[in-house]
N, C-alpha and C positions, 0 to 999 in steps of 0.2 A: 178869527184867523181862517184863511183858506185851508182846505185840507192839504197838509203837506205830503200826503201819500197819493195825491192825484196829479201825476206829472202832466205838464202841458208845454207846448213849444214856446221858446223865448225868442227875443229878437236876435238876429244874426247879422254879420257884416262881411267884410272883404276877406282876402286870403293872404296867408303867410305860412311858411313851413316851419315846424318845430321838431326837435329831435327828442327821442326818449332813450334813456340808458341808465346805467348805474352811475352814481356820483361817488366813486370810491376815493374821495380826496384827490381826484385827478380829473382830467377831461372826461366828458361823457363818452360812453362807448359809442353813442350815435348809431345804435343798432337799427333803428328804423325811424320813419318820419312820424312827426306829430304825436303826444299822449296829453260853476261855483255854486255854485248853488246846488242844492239837492233838489228833490223832485219838483217842487214848484220853483224854488230858488235856493241860493247857496247854503243857507243854514236853516232849513225848514225844521220846525219843531218835531222831535222824535215821538212817534207813537201817540199822537194826540187825537186821532180819529179812527173809526173802524176801518178795517182793511178791505180791499176790493174782493169781491167774490167772483167765482168762475162765471163767465158770461156765455160761452159757447163750448162746443166739443173740444177736447184737448187737441192741440196740433201735433202732427206726427214729428217724431224726433228727426233731426237732420244732422249732417256733418258738414263742416267747412274745413277745407285743407286736407292734405294727404300726408302730413308729417308723422313721425314715429311717436312723438310725445303727445299723449292724449290729455285733453283738458275739458272738463265739464263746464258748460255754460247754462245756468238755470235762470230762465226769465219767464214772467207771467204772460205768455203770448196769447192765451185765450181768456185772460181776465177781463172784467167789465171796464167799460169807460176808457179813461185816459191811461190806465195802467197798461193795456194792450198796445196803445199807441206808443208809449214809452218803450215797451219791450221790443217792438218791431224796430224802432229807431236804434235801440242799443244793439240789437242783433246785426243791423246793417253796419253800425260802427265797428263791431267786432270783426265782421267780414272785411271792412275797409282796412282795419289794422293789419290783418294778415296780408292783404293785397299790397300794402305799402311797405311791408317788411321784406327785405330781400331774402328769398329762399327760406322761409320759416320752416322749422322742423316741428310744426305743431298741427294737430288735428283737433278742431273744436267739436265736441259732442253737445249739440244744442238740444236742450230738454225743456218742455213746457211745464212751468210751475203751476199753471192754471189759476193763479191768484189765491191759492190756499196753502197752508202749511203742509198738509198731507201731499198735495201735488208736488210741492217743492222737494219734499223728502223722497218721494218716489222717483222724481227726475234725477236727483242726486244719486240715489241708489243704483239706478240704471247706468248712469255714467260711470260710477265706481265699478260696477260689474263688468263694464266694457273696457276697463283699464285706465280710467282717468287718474292722473297723478296729482291733480289739484282741482278744486271746484271754484268757479267764478259765479257769483250770485249767492243767494237770491237777492231780490230788490227790496222786499218788505221785511220789517223787523220781526213780525210774528212768524215768518218762515225760517229765519236764520237758525234758531235753536234746533229745529227739526233737521235741517240740512247738516248742521254741525254734529248732531248725534250720529247720523249716518257716516259722516266723514271720519269721525274720531275712532270708530271701530276699525278703520283701515289705517289710522295714523296719517290721514291726509289733511292738508291745510285747506282752509276756505278763505277766499277774498270776497266779501259780501259788499253790497251797495247801500245798505241801510244807513240812515243818519242817526240812529238811536244807539249811542255808545254803550248802553246797558247790555246789548247783545254781543258785544265784543268779548273776547276771552282767549283762553289757551287754544292756539291754532285757528282762531277765527279773527281775521283782520278786516277792518272796514276801510274800503277805498271810497270815501264819500266826503262831503263837506260838513264838518262837525261845527256846531255853534261855538264850541270852546276855542277853536282856532281863530275865528273872527274876533272874539272878545279879547283874547290874548294879544293879537296883533294890534288892534286899534288902541288898547290901553297902553301897551308898551310904546307905541308911536307917540301917543299924547304925552306920556311922561318924559320921553326923549326930547320933546319940545318945551319942557318946563311946566307942564300941567301937574298939579299936586293934589288939588281938592276936587273930588268927583261926586257927582250926583247921578242917579240912574232911575229910569222908569222902564219896567218890563211887564209883559202880559202875565196874567195869573194862569199859567198852563205849564205843560211839560217843558216847552221850549224856554219859558221864563225861568223855570227852576234850574235848568242847565246853565243859562246865561248868568243867573245870580251867583251860582257857585264859582264859575270861572271869573266873573267880575271881581268878587270879593277877594279871591285868592290872588289874582294878578295885581290888583291895586296894592294889596299888602306886600307882595313880593317886590314891587317897584317903589316902595317907600311912600306911597300916597295915602290919602285918607278919604273916607267916604262921609260926606256931610248930609246926604239924603239918599234914601233908597225906598222906592214905592212900587208895589204891584197894582195892577188895575184889571178890572173885568170890562164889561160892556160900558159901564159908567166910568169915564176917565177923569171927570171933573174933580172928584174928591182927591184923587192921587195928585192931580195937577196942582191943586191949591196947596197941598202939603209941600210939594217939591218947590213951588214958586217962592215960598217963604224962605227956603234955604239957598236959593240960587245966588244970592248976593255974596255968599262965601265960597262959591264953587268956581273952579276954572273950566270945568268940562261937564257935559251932561250926556250920558249914554241913553239912547232910546232904541231898544232892541226889539223891533217888530217889523212887519211887512210894510210896503209902501203906503197903502191906504190908511193903516192904523197910525203910522208915524205922522202923517199929515194931520190926522185928528188929534193926536196927542199934542203936537205943537200948537194947534188951534186952541186946545183946552188950556195950555200953559199961558198963551197970550190973554185968554179970557180971564185967567186968574191973576193977571197983572205982571206976569214974568216978562222980562226983556231977554229973549233967547239970543239976541245979537251980542250980548255981553259975555256969553260963555261959548266955548267951542263945543258944538254939537257933534256927537259921535254915533256911529251906527255899525251894523253888520251887513253882510252880503245881501240880506233881504232888501236892502235899500236900493238895489239895482232895479229901479222901477220908474216908469214914466211919471207917476204921481209925485214922487220925490223930486225928480228933476224939474218938474213944472212949478214946484212950490217956492214962492219968493222967500219965505222964512227959512228955508233949508239951504239956500245958496251959500256955498262955502263950507258946508258941513262935511265931515270926513267919515268914511266907512271903509272897512276891510273887505277885500274881495280878490279873486284871482286877477292877474293881468288879463284884460279882455282880448288882447291881440292873439293869444293862442287859440281861443275859441273861434274868433273870426276866421282864422286860417283854416281850422278844422271844418267849420260850417261851409266855407266856400268849396272845399274839396268834396264834402258830403253832397252838396247841391249838384255839383258837376257829375257825380257818380250816380245819384239816386233821384235827381229831379225834384227834390223837396228839401225843406229845412229839417235839421235834426232837433230832437228835444234836447234841453240843456244837459240832462243826465247822460246823453250818449257818449260824452267824453270819458265817463267812468268805464264804460265797456271797452272803449278804444284803448285807454290806458292799461286796463287789466290785461287785455290780450297782448298788447305791445310789450308789457312787462314780462309776461310768462314766455313770450317768444325770445326776448333778450336773455332771460335767465337760462332758458333751454339751450341757447347757443353758447353761453359763456361760463356757466357754473357747473357743468358736468352732473355727476350723480347727486350733488348737494343743491341742485337748482331750486327746489321748493322747500328746503329745510328751514326751520324757524330762524336760525342764525343768518341765513341768506336773506330772507324776507325782511328781517329787522335790522339790516345793515344801517348803522348810525348815519352814514353819509347820505342815505336815501336815494331817491330816483327822480329823474326829471321827466315831466310829461306835458301834455297839452296845456294844463292849467298851472304849470309851474312845478316847483319842488314838492315832494311829499316823502314821508317815511312812516313806516309802521312801527309802533311801539310794541313792547313785549306783551302788554295787556290787550292788544288787538286794536286799540284806537290808533289814530294817525296824527301827524303834525304836518301842516302845509306851509309853504312859503308864500304868503299873501302880499299883494300890493295894498297901498293905502290910496283910496280914490277920493276926489273932491267933487261934491255935487255942483253941477253947472246946468244951465238951461238946456244945453245940447246933449247932456248925458254925463256920465262919470269921467272926470279928467284925472290922470295920474298925479298924485301928490308925493308919493314915495314908491319906488319900484319894489318888486318882489326880490327877496334875497337870492343870490347866486349859489349859496351853499348854506348848510346848517351850521350854527355855531356848536361849540362843545356842549 
């Protein structure tokens, strides 16, 4: 697997405007314009590789905006490699969110996390000492507990960008793309179309463990049955042979991995004698990859991901403002800043209280609906996309509201 903690730019497209607001069982507040994949893509495996280290001298703290409500923004601006590229893009997106929000009463206190837990904690502490009412960031899982420790001493909430749900908790909310959301959405859609017997192949790593738990739980809740489940390492042939023997009794096959690996798994299944055309192939947001779209065997397969139109609109505005493409995670920073600006305007003294952040109706952003759970994880309203040679095509739209 590619390192999920090394962000890199993704493909972007044209423009359209989207609104962010609270979804209080009523129309969106529409407080500002615009709010899938995590660092490399939408459901990157949590914590499966070493974290980036500091590459250069820490960048000086900066402020964006002049509002009265102070908000800490903790990003690894001086970290090594792609981490700093992502951090700069996310900082730009945060600035863009404020510029597109009409008269925001927010001041962002931007601190350099340096790519280390200690640096993230120091940045958070500085922001808190300067009056931050909420902390946005950090980006990496290993830094979240350190930031949370500093914030909890002040009773301050944290909205972090990690994809590792194990670091979520009391007062620490993850605004990221969690593998669980992808799995839940695609399995629920498959069962709604009559699929009842499921097989799955997942990588033998942290991401695969998360997918396994979500897959088995969701299939059970939806009244389905699992006829085959295999994990694989570098050698996919053995797992493919075992799954191939069971596919005759399966309606659908989930392959939860990135684009390069998915193509290799399908090739291994074909070599084992499986006819993957006879089952509905299912995937996660990691499938949003040119290798997947170019594979003849994967045409017509389905995967869960955010509706891409929101990101295309955001990317177009970002290019017009900054002259380059945003990284895919930039929407997380935009959404976080747009959210705190909307809450600062509408929710008074309770703007960042747990009961406000965990509103069951959720919020609407660039990548669709999302809501925070009390355990700090999130739920997203995802679309179902169909693999086609020109890219993903919508098979089922994202929901307009969360059910009960």
